[in-house]
C-alpha positions in Angstrom: 59.5 85.7 135.6 62.0 83.0 136.6 60.5 80.5 134.1 61.7 82.9 131.3 65.3 83.0 132.4 66.4 79.8 130.6 64.6 81.0 127.5 66.3 84.4 127.6 69.7 82.7 128.1 69.2 80.4 125.1 68.0 83.3 122.9 71.0 85.3 123.9 73.4 82.4 123.1 71.6 81.9 119.8 72.0 85.6 118.9 75.7 85.5 119.8 76.2 82.4 117.7 74.4 84.1 114.7 76.5 87.2 115.1 79.7 85.2 115.1 78.6 83.3 112.0 77.9 86.6 110.2 81.2 88.1 111.3 83.2 85.1 110.2 81.5 85.1 106.8 82.3 88.7 106.4 86.0 88.1 107.2 86.1 85.4 104.6 84.5 87.6 102.0 87.2 90.3 102.4 89.6 90.8 99.5 93.2 89.8 99.4 95.7 92.7 100.1 98.4 91.0 98.0 96.1 90.5 95.0 94.8 94.0 95.5 98.3 95.4 95.2 98.7 93.5 91.9 95.4 95.0 90.6 96.5 98.5 91.7 99.8 98.0 89.7 98.2 96.3 86.7 95.6 99.0 86.1 98.2 101.7 86.9 96.2 103.5 89.5 99.4 105.2 90.6 99.5 107.2 87.4 96.8 109.5 88.9 96.5 108.6 92.6 100.3 108.3 93.3 102.4 105.2 94.1 101.4 105.5 97.8 97.7 106.1 96.9 97.7 109.4 98.8 100.0 111.7 96.8 97.8 112.3 93.7 99.1 114.1 90.7 96.2 116.6 91.0 94.9 117.9 94.4 91.3 117.3 93.1 91.9 113.5 92.8 91.0 111.7 96.0 93.4 110.0 98.4 92.7 106.3 98.4 95.1 105.1 101.0 93.3 104.2 104.3 89.8 104.7 102.7 87.0 102.4 103.9 86.8 99.3 101.7 83.0 99.5 101.4 83.2 103.0 100.1 85.9 102.1 97.5 83.8 99.1 96.3 80.7 101.2 96.0 82.6 103.9 94.1 84.1 101.5 91.6 80.8 99.8 91.0 79.2 103.2 90.4 81.9 104.1 87.9 81.2 100.8 86.1 77.5 101.6 86.0 78.3 105.1 84.7 80.4 103.6 81.9 77.6 101.3 80.9 75.3 104.3 80.4 73.0 103.4 83.3 70.3 105.9 84.1 71.6 108.7 86.3 71.1 108.1 90.0 72.9 108.3 93.3 74.5 104.9 92.4 76.0 106.0 89.1 79.2 108.0 88.6 80.0 109.3 85.2 83.7 110.0 84.7 85.3 108.9 81.4 88.7 108.2 83.0 87.6 106.3 86.1 84.8 104.6 84.1 87.4 103.2 81.6 89.5 101.9 84.4 86.6 100.5 86.4 85.1 98.4 83.6 88.4 96.4 83.4 87.8 95.2 87.0 86.0 92.0 88.0 84.1 91.8 91.3 87.1 90.0 92.8 89.5 92.7 91.5 87.3 95.3 93.2 87.2 93.3 96.5 91.0 92.9 96.4 92.0 96.5 95.5 89.6 97.8 98.1 91.3 95.6 100.7 94.7 96.7 99.6 93.9 100.4 99.6 92.2 100.2 103.0 95.3 98.5 104.4 97.6 101.4 103.4 98.4 104.2 105.9 96.6 107.3 105.0 95.8 110.8 106.1 92.0 110.3 106.2 90.4 111.2 109.5 86.9 111.4 110.9 85.9 114.9 112.1 84.7 115.0 115.7 
């Protein structure tokens, strides 16, 4: 078994290096909070979701402040697919209002606005 020890150590170091590379790539891919705030203002998200993104004009509208960025990105992409009349599926959201706003957004806009909204303090919590 002792002849395997150097191999195991080198594999462990290699795995750690790969994990660091993946994590650093993910950090670079994250959107810009400042650019996301500009997108939020340009598209006028506050008109429904509130200036703080958690005080919606209608209680049925979701709070966006503090939401997970991956969820926000997925939702906006699903609204875009719904607006393009994609076949109904779990990855399509059909809502005339959100679809009309979502189709105005580029992939970069979506990354940025998701980063901005995730950075805001919110009332969202995980149930335990």
